N, C-alpha and C positions, 0 to 999 in steps of 0.2 A: 316173282316179285322181288324187287330190291328194297332193302331198308336203308334209308339215308338219314344222317344226323345233320341238322342245319343249325348254324349259329347265326343269330340275327342281331344287328345293332343299328339304331337310327335315332335321330332327334325325335323326342316324344311328340306325337300328334295323333289325333283321332284317325282311325281307319288303317293304321299300319298292319295290324293282324289280319284285317279283312283282305288287304292287298296280297299278303303272303298266302293266305288261305285260298284266294282266287287262283293264283299261279299254280298252286298244288292241285286243286281240283280240275282246272282246265287241262292239265296233263294226265288226268286219270289217277292222280295220287290220293292217298288217304292219310289224313293227319292222325297220328296215333297217340302221342303224348308230348307234353311240353312243360317247361318251367320258364316263366317270363315275368319281368318286373321293370318298373320305371325307377331309375336311379340317377340323381344329379342331372336331371333334364334329358337323359338318354333313355331309350327303351332298349332292353337287351333280353334275349331269350335263346333257349336251346330247345329244339324239337326233333322228334323222330317221325319220319313219314315212310309210307310204303308206296312204291311206284312201280308200274310195269317196267320190266327191263327195256322194252322197246321205247319207252318214253323217258328214260333216264336222261339222255343228252338234251332233249327238248325241255325238261324241267330245269336242268342246270342253266340252260340258256335263258329261260324265262326268269329265273331267279336273278341271274346276272343283270337282266334288263331292269330290275328294280333299282339298280345303282343310280340310274338317271333321276329317280325320285328320292335319292338320299338314303336308301335302304341297302345296307351291306349284308350280304348273306354268304357265309362260308359253308361249303358242302363237303361232307366226309362220308365214306361208306360205313354202314352199320357193321359192327364187329360181332364176334361170337361171345356168348355169355361165358363167364369163367366156370370151369369145371370143378374147381376146388370147393370143399364144403366150408361154409362160412356160418358164423353166428352173428345175427344182427344185434347191435348194441347202440343205444341212444346215449349221446354225450351232451351234457349241459354245462356251460361255463359262464360265470359272471365274475367280473373284477374291475378294478380301476383300469381305465384305458391307458395303454402304453404300447409303443412299437415292439414288435417281436412276438406277441402272444401266439398268433397263428403259426408263425415259423417254428417256434419251440414245440408246440403241441404236435404239429404235423410231422416234425422231425422224429419225435419219439414214436408216434404211431407207425410211420413208414419203416422205422428200424425194426419193428416187430412184424412187418408184413401185413399191417392193418390197412384196408382199403377205405378211403373216404367215399361213401356213396352219395351223400349230400351234405352241404354246409350252408347254414344261414347265419349271418353275423350282423350286428348293428351296434352303433355307439349312441347312447342316449343319456340324458341328464339323470343323476340319482335323485330320487324323490325328495329327500330332505336337504341335502347339501348342494345339489346342482352340479357336483363334480361329474365328469364324464365316465360312464360305465361301459365296458365292452361286454357284450353278450353274444354267445355262440350256441347254436344247437346243431348237432351233427348226427348223421346216421353212419355208423361204422360197420364194415364187414370184417369181423375178427376171425382169423383162421381157427378152425376147430382144434388144431394142435397147440394153440396158445392158451395157457392157463389164465383165466380171467382174473384170478387173484394176483398173479404176477403183473398183468397189465394195470390193474387197479392200483396196486402198490406204487408202481413207477409213475403213474399219472398223478397220484396224490403227492408224491415227493416233488414232482415238477410244479404242481399247483401251489404248493407251499412256497417254492422258490419264486414263482411268478406273482404270489399274493393274490390268487384267484380262488374262487370256490368252484369245484368241479364235481359233477355227479355222473355216474354211469348207470344206465337202466337196461336190463335185459327184458325183452318182451316174452321170453319163454318161461 
């Protein structure tokens, strides 16, 4: 069995996920996991499927056929899981919205070899003032070799510069 990672984007409308799921099941594939959402009138998602090696090309062709219905699907082979030991850390950030917050935080994280496992962001009005707030929640894979105190200190310094509130949570 092959594992494939599919990226999907289309104008939002009822039945999109069903059409993708039908393509996968008709080729003997199995839908394993996904993250999907509607954003700005578009529906986008990423999913991992398992498909028999012999049906790989047929599945790719069937997914390509969805283009005629306005559904774009990018197919990539599944990769190997990292062998390095990681510690999972949750990051929460809230502050006044401004360009560059994600760039600055991810630059610091990547400079320490921290992998971004998931990231959810939104901009919403503040309850009292109505000013726009940027909110982010991330799951980080922090190398075991990195002292969490060092990462926490550098993130706090950056948070002060960005004028945002940042919290790290270890589930262990």
